[in-house]
N, C-alpha and C positions, 0 to 999 in steps of 0.2 A: 569697420565694414570690410567684408571679404566677398568678392565676386570672382569666380573663376569659370573658365569655359569648358574644361575637359571633364568628361564623364568620370565620376568617382571623386573629383576634387570638391573641396568645401564650397558650398554655395549658400550665402546668407547676406543679410544686409541690403536686400533689394529695396529700391525706392520706386514705388509703383503708382501710376496715375490712371484715373478713369475719366474719360471725357464726358461732359454733361452740357447740354444746351442751356444757356442762361440768357434771358432777354431782360430788357428794362420793363418795369411795371410788375404787377401782380402775377405770380406764377404758383402753381399748385402741384404737389406730388400726384394728385388724382387726375390730372389732365391726360396723362399718357402713362401706360404701364412701364415704359422704358425708364422713367425717372425713378420708380421704385427699384427696378433692376439695378440701376447705378448704386442706389443706397445699400441694397443688400450685398452687392459685390464688395463694396468697401468695408462693410461690416465683417465680411469673411476675411478679406486681406489683412485687416488689423490683427486677426488671430493667427495668421500664418507665421511659423518660425523662420521662413525664408525672407520675410518682409520686415524691414526696419522702419519704414515710413510709407504712409498711404495718403493720397490726395485725390480730391475731385478737381477736375481741370475745366474751367469755364471756356467753352468754345462754341462756335457756330452762330451765336446770337449777338445782339448789341449790348448785352448786360455785362456788368462788372461784378466781381465777387461780393461787393457790398450790397448789390441789388438782390442777392439770394439769401439774405440772412433768415427771413421767415420761411421761405421755400425749403431751405435745407436745415431747418432748426434741429432735425433729428439726426443729422449726419455726425458720425463719430470722428470725422477727419476734416481738415481745413480745405478750403477752396482756393486754388491758385489760378493764375492766368497762363496763357500759352507760352509767353516769354519765360516766365519762371519755370514752367514745366520743361522747356527745352534745356535749361541749364541745371535742372535738379534731378530729373528722373532717370532711372535705368530701364524701366519698362513702361510703355504707354499702351493702355487698352482703350481703343476707340469704341464708344458705345452710343451715347445719346447724340453726340456731335461728331459729324464726319470731319476727319482731319484733312488739312490742305496737303496736297501731294508734295509740294516743296518743303513743307515743315517735316514731313515724314522722311524724305530723302536726307535732309540735313541731320535729323535725329539719328538715323541709321549710320550715317557717315562718322559720327562721333562715338558709335558703339552701342546706341540704344536699341532695344528690342520693341517691335511694334506688333500688336495683336488687334484684329478687328473682331469684336464680339457682336454677333448678329442675333438679335432677339425678336425679329419680325419675319414674316413670310415674304422676304424680299423678291423672290421669284414672281409670285402672283402680283405683288404690289407694283413691281417694275413693269410687268407686262400690261397691267391695266392702265398705268400712267402713260405708257407709250402708245397703246392702241387707242385709248379714249382721250388723248391729248390733255391729260390732267397735269397739275404742277409736278415737277420732278421730285424724286425721292433720292434713293441711293444713286450716286454717280460713279461710273466706272472710270476712276481717275488715273489708274495705272500706278497708284501708290504701292511701293514694295513692302508688303506685309510679311512678317515671318510666319504667322499662322492666322487662321480664321477659327474662332470658337463659335459654336452654335448649340442648339438645344434639340432634344429628341423629337420634338414636334415637327421639326423641319428636315428630318432625315431623308424623306422621300422626295420632297419638292426642291429643297434648297442646297443640299450638300454638293451634288454635282455642279449646280449653278455657281456656287461660291468657289469651288475648286477651279473651275474654268475661268470665271471672270476675274477673280483675285489672283489667280496663278500662284496659289499658296496652299499648303496642307490644311485640311479642315479637321477639327477636333470636336467631338461631342462632349458637352459639359452638363453637369446637373443644373436643373432649374432651382432657383433660390427664392425663398419667401419667409417672411417673419410677420407675426401679428403686431409688431411694434407700431407701425403707422396706423393700422386699423384701430388698435386700442386707444391711441391718442385721439382719433376722430370720435370714437364711441364715448370717450370721457367728456366730449363737448356737446353731446346731444342735449336737447332741451329737457327740462324737468318733466318726468312722467314717461319719457321714451327710453327704451333699453334695447341695445343690440343683442339679438339672440332669439332663436325660435321660441314661440309661446304656444304650447299645445292646447287643444280643446276647442278650436273654432269649428263651427258646424259646416261652414263653406270656406273655401280657400281663395285668397287673393294671390294671383300669380304675377311675378315680375319677369320681364324679358329685357335683358340688358345688352344685347349685342350692339356693337357700335354702328353697323350699317354703313361703313365707309370703304369696305373692301369685301370681296366675295367670300373671304375665309370665315367671317363671323357676321351673320345676318339674322334677321328676325323671322324669316319665312318658315323654316321648319318648326321653330318653337310655336309660332302662331298656329300652324297646322296641327301640331301635337295637342295644343289646348283645344282646338276645334274638335279633334277626334275624341278627346276625353269628354268634352261637353255634349257631343252627340250621344255618347254612350251613357252618360249620367248627367242630365241637365240640372241636377240639384247640387252638383259638386263645386262649381266655381262661382264665387261672388263677383270677381272682377279680374280682368287681364290687363295689366299695365304694360304697354309696349313702349319702352323708353328709346331714346335716340332715333326717333322717327319723324320729328317735326319737318325735316327736310324732304320727307317722302310723302307727306299727307296730300299734297296737291299734284303729285305725279299721277298721270292718267292711268298707267298700268298698275301701280301700287294701289291706287284708289279703287280700281275695279276688282283687284285681287281681294282687298280687305272687305269690300262690300259684299263679296260673294260668300263670306263666312257667317255662320250662325252666331258666333260670339260677337260679331259686329251687329248683325240684324237684331239680335236680342238685347242689345245695349250693354253688353258685358265688357267690351274692349274700348280702351282709349289710347291715344297716341301722343306721346309726351316728348319733352326735350331731354337733355343730359343733366343728371344730378348725381351727387356722390352716393355710392351704393349704400354705405352705412346709414345715411340719413333716411333713405327711401325705405329700406327693409324694416327699419325700426318703427316706421309709421304705417306702412301700407302693404307690406308683402309678407306672405307666409311661405311661398315656395318659389323656386327659381327654375325656369326652363331655358335650356341653352342649346346651341348647336355650333359646331365648328367644322371646317373643311381643311384638313391638314394643319390644324392649329390647336392641338389638344391640351396645352398647358397654359391656363389662364388664371390670373389673380382673382377674378370674380368667382371661380370654382373654389379656390382656397378660402376666400372670405366667407362664402356660403357655408362651406364645411365647418369652418372655425366657429361660426354662429349656430351650428346645429340645424340650419335650414335644409329642407329637402331639396336636393339638387338633381334635376332630371337632365341628363347629359348623354353625349355620344363619344366620350373620350376614353381611349384605352390606356391613358397615361396617368390615371389617378387611382390605381389599384382597384379594390372592390368597393370604393366609396360611392355614395349616392345611389341613384336609380338609373341604370344605363339602358339606352336603346342603341341601335347600330346604324352607322352611316347616315343615310338620308331618309330613314324609315319613320315618317311622321306618325303612321298608324301605331307602330311599336312605341314611339314616343308618347302617344296618348295613353297606351296601356301602362307605360312606366309611370306616368303621372297618376293614373288611377291606383296603381299599386302603392305608390307613395302615400296617397290620401288614405288608403285603407290600413297601411302598416306603420306609418311613421311615428305616431304618438305612442303606440305600443312598444316599438323597438327603439325609442329615442336614445336610451343609454348605450345600447350596442352601436347605434349609428355614430354617436359621438366618440365612442372608443375607437372605432375603425378610422374615423376622420382624424383624430388626434395622432394615432399611430402613423398614418400617412403623412400628415403635415410635419411631423418631426423629421422626416427624411429630407425636407426642404430647408431645414434650419441653416442659415448662413454661418452660424457659429458652431455647428456640429463638427466633431472630429473628422468624420468621413468626408464631408464636403470640403473642409479646409485642406484635407490631404489631397483630394483630387485636383483642386485648383493649384495647390503647391507643386504637385507633380507636373502639371502643365507648364507652370512657370519655369521649373527646372529644365524641362525638355527644350525650352527656347535656347538654353545655353549648351545643350548636348548637340544641337544641330549646327554644323559649320556653315 
């Protein structure tokens, strides 16, 4: 192993860990996108010529490495605990589990490098939790990070916030995604169900999958887009499934909002709980309508594109894929849904070609992405 600090000197043999929250009991990759983020990042690090060993590091929860065998069955690297990490690693990337400040200080004192990889819109999440007295999320612990890494979707809202609160340089990094976990789920579908868009239906069943736990991803604009499309063409939609809304059904304001819509009055919409995307679309969904607010890189977009499903969205970060509308324009969203209904079956091959070309840019094992993350690791040793 050779690790040197001066620019131009040989840098190799890094031992890198990525923190992941592990609790006792059943845990799933599909509970939270950050778990997949962790998986894809270690897939990339395994490919880096600068890295000799990569680990997931169990932290934050009450679980032990043996509790995560099924949860992390697809991981290409072993899972270690925080004590082993302290004595093994050269670089620790905080991701799913926030690191204890004292652990970070001790790790730095013995020469370790610390990165916080932020893959949520923490500015909005933190503000909501403080104002509305919700359970805390990110804590400003004063831990001395060398850098903060984040994604293009948070450039406007979070980069200055991170720079100020973490008191560390902020670096933009590529978003990573692989169909590996999705393909594994698709292989488990019941007999007779297949993941992937099926052309030829006379009316479409729409799925809305926004989590509705924070303002950045909610169902309101997608519902209004479906409403606009239904008003323009009452024969287009067979059903609108609004998932992740059970907690809202009895809310007076949400109930009044929903009941004002024709898609509800005409019996087309239903409000459901949370289910795995792959299972739902294979059974009940032809098109996906989405909306984000400063959160334009989402795994549900990638999963929909991978399956060839028409994706109606307002993201500027997925190339020319899907059927885009702008900002909060639900009327334009309705027109985008109508356009998808009119064009998708005819242009399906071209749609899939564009989608696959874009998805290839997210590949954790691509040379380009491995190089970017390798350069970021090397830069930790350039900075004194």
